[in-house]
N, C-alpha and C positions, 0 to 999 in steps of 0.2 A: 549504411549501418551494419555496428559490428557485429560477428556474429559469437551468440551465446557460447564459451565452451564450458564443453560437458566433462564432467566427473565420471572418469574411468576408473576403475578398479581390476587391481591383477591380482590372479591367489595363488602360489603353489603349493607342494607338497609332494615329498618323496617320504618313502616306507624307512630307510635306514640311513643311517649316518656315513655312504661309503661313497667309491667313487667311478659309482659300476651307473648305467642308466643317463638319464637326462640330469643334470645339475639342478639345485634352483636356481643359480644362477643364468644356467641358459635356456631354462622355462620362463623365465620374468623380459631375459633380454628380447626373446624370439616374442612375448607379448605385446613387448613396446613397441615391436616393429611391425606385428600388426598394426594395431592402433594408428601409426601415423601413417599406413599405405593407407587404409581404408578410411581414418579420419581424418586425423590430421598433426602434424609433430606436438605441434602445442599441446594438443589433449594427452600426447603419448607419452610428453614431460611430466605431466601435473600429473600424472594416472598412481594411484595409492597403491600399495605392498602388501598384499598378507601373507604371509608363509610361516607354513609349519615343517620341521623335517623332523625326522625321525617317528611322526604318525603312520595310523593304517588307514585304508579305504575302507575302511569293512563299514564305520561309521562313523557318525558325523562327529564326534567327540573329542576336537582340537582347539585348543585356547586361540590360536590366530583367527581358525574358520569361524570360534565363535564370536569374536570379538567384532569380525569383520560383516556379520549378520546386525548384533548391534547396533553399528556404524551405518548400516545400512538406512538403520528403524530413524537418525537424526540428519543424516546428508542424505539431500538426492544422488543415487547412482545412477547413471546414464546404462551401464554395460558391466558383467561382472565378465573378465576375460580369461582362460586358461590354455595351459598348453596341450591338455589332452582330456578325453570325458572322464576319465579315472582319477584325475587328480581329485577332482569334490567327491566322490561315492560310488565305489564300487555296487551298493543296497540298493535296489530297485524302485523301493519303498520313499528310502531319504528323498533320491533323486527326484521323484516325483512331485514332492512334499513339498522341494526345494525351489523346483520350476516354478508351482502355483505359484506360491508364495512371492516370488520373484515376479511371475505374470501382471499377479492382482496387483502390485503396487510397481506396475510398469519398466520393473528394471532388466532387461536384456540380460539373455548369458550365450556366451561364447565359449565355444572349444575352436582352437582354431587349426588340430590336426584333425580332426574330422572334417573341419569346415561347415559348423553346424552353428547356426543364429537364431535365437527363438522370436525375434524379430521377422521371420514367416512365417505360416501355416505349416509348408513342409521342412522348413528348421525344424520347427517343433516334433514333426512327427518324427523325425529323423534318428532325434535325440533321444525319443524316447523307445525306438529299436535298437541302439547301438547300449546304449543302459540296458536293455535284457540282455544283450550277448555279453555285456560284462559283470553280470551278475552272477549268470549262469557259469562263467568261466572262474568266477570267485566260489559259488558253490561247486565246481568240479570240482578245485583245488582242496576245497574242505571238505569233499566225499572219501579222494583219497587217502587224505589222512586218516579218516575213519576205518579206512579198510586195512593201512595199513596197522592201524589200532589195536584190530582186531585178529592181525596175524600173531602179532606180540601180545597178546593178552594169554595165545593159545599155550605160550613156553610159561607162564607165569612169574616171569622173571621181574627184577627192577630194573627198572628203565635208567635210573640214575636223579643227580637231585638231592636238597637234601634230607639223610634216611631218616626214619624216625625214632621218637626217642624210645630207649631199648635196645636199637639192632643199628648194626652198620653191612658198607656192603662188602658185601666177597665175593672176589672175583672165581670164578668156574669154568673148566676147559670141555668141549668132548670133540670128538672124531669123529666128520661122517663117513659115510657110505662115500664118495670118493678120497678120503685121505685129506684131507683138507682141516684144521685143527680152527674150531670157532670159539670163541671167548662172550661170557655174557657172566650176568651181574646175581646175585640173590643176596635175599638177606640173614645176615647170622646174628643168632642172640648175643647182648652186651649184659651180663647177668644181674650185675648194680643197677642197672639201669631199668633192667623187664622189670624187676621187683619192684622197682617208684612206680611203674606203671599201673600193676598189680594194684599198689598200694594205694594210688590216686583212683581206682575203678572201686576197687573195696570200700573206699573214705565217700565217695560217692553215692554209692547201693545204700552204706548208713545212714548218712546225713542228709541226701538228698536236696543238697544245697553247696553250689561253686564257691560261693562267701565263705562255706565252713570249711570248703576245701581246703581255698587258698589261703586260709589262715592257719592250718591245720600244716599248713608246706612251710608259710615263714614261719609258723613257733619253731618247727624242728629243724630249720634251715638246708629245706633240702633246695638244689637248684636243676635250672635246664641242662642242656651239653654245654653250653656259653659259661656254665657258671651264674648266670642271676635268674634274680627273683623270679618266680612263678607267675604268672597274673591267668588273671580266668579269663583271657581269651586263649590261651594257650592250654587251659585243663580243658578248656571247651574241645579244643581241637584233637587232644590225645582220645577225650572216651566219645569224641564224633568217629574218629579214625579207624575203618572196617578193617583192618592191618592188623590190628591185635583179635579179631573171631578167631575162635578156631572153627574151621570149615566142618563142624558136623551135619546131624540131619533136621535143627532145626533153625541154622540157617542157611541152610536148601529151601527151606521152606518160607524165609523170610524173605529172601531174596527175588525167588520167582516172584510169590506173592504182594513182591512190588514194581516187576516186570522189569527188572535191572537187564542188559544184552548181554546172558551166562553164555563164556565160553567154559562148560565141565559136565561130565554127567554128573549124577545124582552120585555115583559110586564115586566121583574123586573125592567128595567127602567124607574124609578119616578118618575125623575127628583129632587130628592134628597138625594138617596144617593150616596157616592162616590164608587169609583172603587178599587178592589182589584188586583194588581197581581203580580201573584207565578212565581217563575222561573226567573224572571225578568233579575237580575244580574249575573256573573259567578267573582268566588271570589275563589281567587287563594292565597295562602301564601305567605306572600311578594311582591305580585303585585298589583297594583290595582284593585279595581271592574272593570268588564269591562259591560256596555250593552248589553245583547241578542238580535238576530234579534226577532222583535214583533212577526215571528209567530212562536216561542220557549216559548214564555208567556203561561202562565197559569192564566185565567184571568177571575172574578165574579164580582156582585154590591155587593158590602161591608155592613154590619151597622150602618156604623159610616155616617154622613153627609156628602157631599160633598159641595166645595165651589165656584169655577170657572169650570160657565157652560160650554159644551163640547165646541159650536165654539170659545168659547177664547182660550181653552186649546189648540186645534188643531192650533191656527193661531199662538200659540206660538210657536210652533215645526215648522211649517214654516218657521218664522222667526229665528228660532236659527239656521237651514238648510244651510238657505243661507248666514247667518255668518261666519258658516264654512270657507268658500274662505277668509274670510278678518280678521280670525283669527290672534294673535301678532306673529310671527316665531322669533325666536332667532335669532341674525344676525352670519353669517358662520363664519368672517374672526374677532372674539374678539380677542383684542390686550391688554385688561384692564387687571392688575394684582390683582387686591384687592378684584376681585369680594367674596364676602362673608365673606371680613373681614371687609370691613369699613360701619360704622356703625353710625346714624344721630345721634347727638348730644343733639338732642332736645325731638325728640319723640323716639330714641332707638330701630327704623327701620333700616333692611339692604340699602345701597344706590347701586343701581346698574347699570352699564356704560350706554349709550343714544351714539349713533356712529351721526357723523357728514355726513357731504358728502363733505368735507372738507378733505385736507392735509397743514401739516404741509409743512415748508420750504425742512424738509430732508426727504418726502414721506412720511413718517409717517400720519394715519388718526387720525384726531382729534375727541376726546370721552372727555365728561363729564361724571359726578357719579352726578344719584337723588336719594335724599330721595324714597324709592317707595311707603311711604305711603304720602308724598305730591303728586308723581304722580298719584295714583290711586285716592286723595280724588279732583284731581283738586285743592288742596294749601287749602282745605278748614281746612285741620289738622296739617299742619306743611308747616312753612313759610322757612325750610333752605336753604341757601342759595346752590347752584349747586357746586359743585369742578371740576376743571380742572386736568380730567385724565392725561392727559401725563405728568403735571405738577406733579400731587401727586404721582403719580406712580415710576416716578426719582424721585424724593425729598424720600419715604422709601425705595427707593434704598440704592442709596447716604447714607442716615444716618447711616444704620445697617452699612455699607461697614467701613464707619465711627469708630465702636466700635473697632473693633480687629486694627484699627491703632491709636487710642487712648489708647494709654497704664496705664494712670493713671483713665481715667474713665470704662476702661474697667474690671481693677482689682476689682471695686468697684461693678461693675454690676455683675461681675463673683462671688463675695463674699455674697451679694446683693440671689445672684440664688442658692448659693452653701446652704445659710441658712434655703429659705423658703423647698427647698427638703430635706432637713437633718435632720431641725425639732432638736429636743433634742436629737438626737446619743450620744454623754454624758455623759448627762442626765443617758438613759437608760440602759448606760454601767454600770454608777455608781449604779443606781439602782440593778442593774444585779449583782454585785458586792457583794453587802452589803444583797440582800435579800439569795445568794446562804449561807453566812456565818450562818447566824439566820436560815435558813431552817434546817443548822448543829446542829446546838445547839439544836432545837426545837427536830431530834431524838433521842441527846444525852440526855434529859432532859425525855425525855420516856421511854427510856431502863432504866432511873435508876428508875423511876418508879415504870416499870415493875419489876425490881428487889427488889424494899421494896415491892411488893406486896404479893411475895411469905413466906415474912417472915412475914407477917399481914395476909395472908389468916384466917378468921372467926373472927377475931375481931374487934372494932368498929373504924377501923380509915381503914378496907378496903374499904367501898363506897364513902371516901374520896378521897380516892385514885384515885379509878375507874373516878372519880366525873374531877381529876384534870387530868386522861390520856385521859378523852374524850373530854377536853379543847384542850388541846396542840394539839392534835389528828389535829381537829377541823380548828385550828390557820395553824397548816401545812398544810393540803389542801386548805387552802385557800392562803397560799403562791405559793405553787407549779402553784394556779391556775394562779397568777399574772405570776413565773417566763415563765409559758409558753407562756400569752401575751406579758411580754418583748422581747422573742423569737424571736416571730411571728414578732414583729415590726420592731426587727434590721437586721429582716431574707429582709422584705419588704424596710429597709436601704439603703442594700446589693443593690439590682433593682435600688435605689431612685443613686447614687455614677455611678451607671452607665450610667443612665438617663444623670448625670450632666455632666458627659463626653461626649457624645453623644450632649448636649447645646451647649456646648465648641469646640466641634469639627465642628458641622456645622457653628456655626459662627464665629470661624476662616479662614474655607476655602469659607464661602460665596464670603468674596473681591477677594478671586482670581478666581473661579471662574465664577462667579454671572455672568459677559458678556459675556461668550462663551455659555452660556445655549438660546435653546429654552425659547419661552415663555410659555410652559406648564411646563418646568423644573424651568424658573423660580417663578411658581407659587408654586408649588410645596416645593420650597427652603422657600419660606416664610411662606408659612404655617404649615413647621417644625418650625419657629425660631418666627413666629407673633401668640400673641393669640388674638389682635383687631386691631384698627384702629379707632378714634373716631372723627370727622368730625364737627368742632362746629359751620363751618358759615368762619373764619378766621384762626385756625388753627387747624393740626390734631394732636391727640397723640396715638403713639404707643404703645401700651401692649404686653413687651416681655413675652415667656411662664419660668412660674420660680418654675417649681412644681406644688404645689394646689396654688399660690399667683400668682400673676404678680409684673414683673419689667416694670417701664417705662422707656423710651426716652424721654429727655427734648422736650417739644412741639416745632414743625416748623410751620411758615404758607406756603401758596401755594398758590399765588396769582395767580387771574386768570385772562384768557387772556378776552378781550373782547368776549365772545359770551352772548347771547341771555338766560332769563329763559327758554325759550320757545324751543329752540336748539333738534333737532330730532338727 
């Protein structure tokens, strides 16, 4: 009776994209060899591979690891094999939960470097012990980093990175007792920027609203360091940054009450310098920075001037805390289809849906599309008329459905799309053929000259023949390079043909399927076909994907039902 082949899984991880340490490929190969030796070659060859490169072992937030665990719910895995224990996790809590979860589902865990195998009681015990030491190593490293931060915080200097609005980095030097020159950086005020920071604090204290401060900055056309419009997120980042707070007596009391790790004496709070807060943000790859609890901050008095009195800065923090409960919440039931596709024809910003509390005769929730810049600036930067969302969505769907029904227009559209995708395919093919012929002629000429060279060796003709051979050789190399380029382009065209076939299939099936789709499925279908929709206040212009170019539908109007401009 044939033995049943079990499904093994290989998982590999590397923290950084470097050539140091065990590469992903080496880890996988060593795991395959282990499976082949201890189980069978057939099972080793059939092993599934999941690999994460550029991710830390500090937690389990890794895309391929998550996929592996999700797949393990659907497929019966015999064992998960790793090269080394810390490839899975350096966190003992995460690791213990993982082993418990795998054990409940009868999936073994094997680490080949430590020779641990959870199929035996001793293997499980030894694995937990090794995991404890792995976490100890990680926590020791973290402790060293924190100790280093403590030392750096005593200097109150700027450690690098993006400087806060209102400041720039300035290099300073000092000579130590042993005669060595040490360089460091401190923050230096940029007068025009710091006055804007003070204005932002002033406006927020006056209005108590991030939205109103945002509208004010848009109306007055104030921009960030990089010349972009401020967002509420950027404004809040300025208002919560302690770097602007003057190190005065009130600031000292606030910091000590909140149990920060303070590396400054009360006498250092001179009412002139600003605050430097280290270890303030939690930074994780692929995720937005998070502000740590204040008791985790490492704080000192900086060498830069502060600009916001402690009392005012603390008052702003209290106001922001109160505003949390009133912050914008995205509607739970959003039936709008063109979010992320509809663009304002005036300012170019996206238009987002605004739900009302009313319903149409068919029970559908009534909504409009409003330009984001118009809303944020309270109409000071954009006056674009709102679009009736229900009418516009239905009209866009209707017009795309007509594409496949109107054979004449559909044929023209397909020809336009084909041309945009295919580019100069015919020209590439013709040039490729001609180039191959010329390259063959060039090779023949070189062979003929080489033959002549043997007869002319030692004569005055020899250097001239060598020069011709060299020129023909260089010409041949140039032709080979162009040949390789053309072959790459034609290969890309092959994929473009597949893209064209997909586009055609999507549009042809759109009319037949769209009415039976859910709202989310309709959105996905639209995003596969529509590049953008531009609203000019009267008409909507729909641009469809056509390779790197655009194909457009004739404009159509979407008259509004009588809704007030302030409809919510």
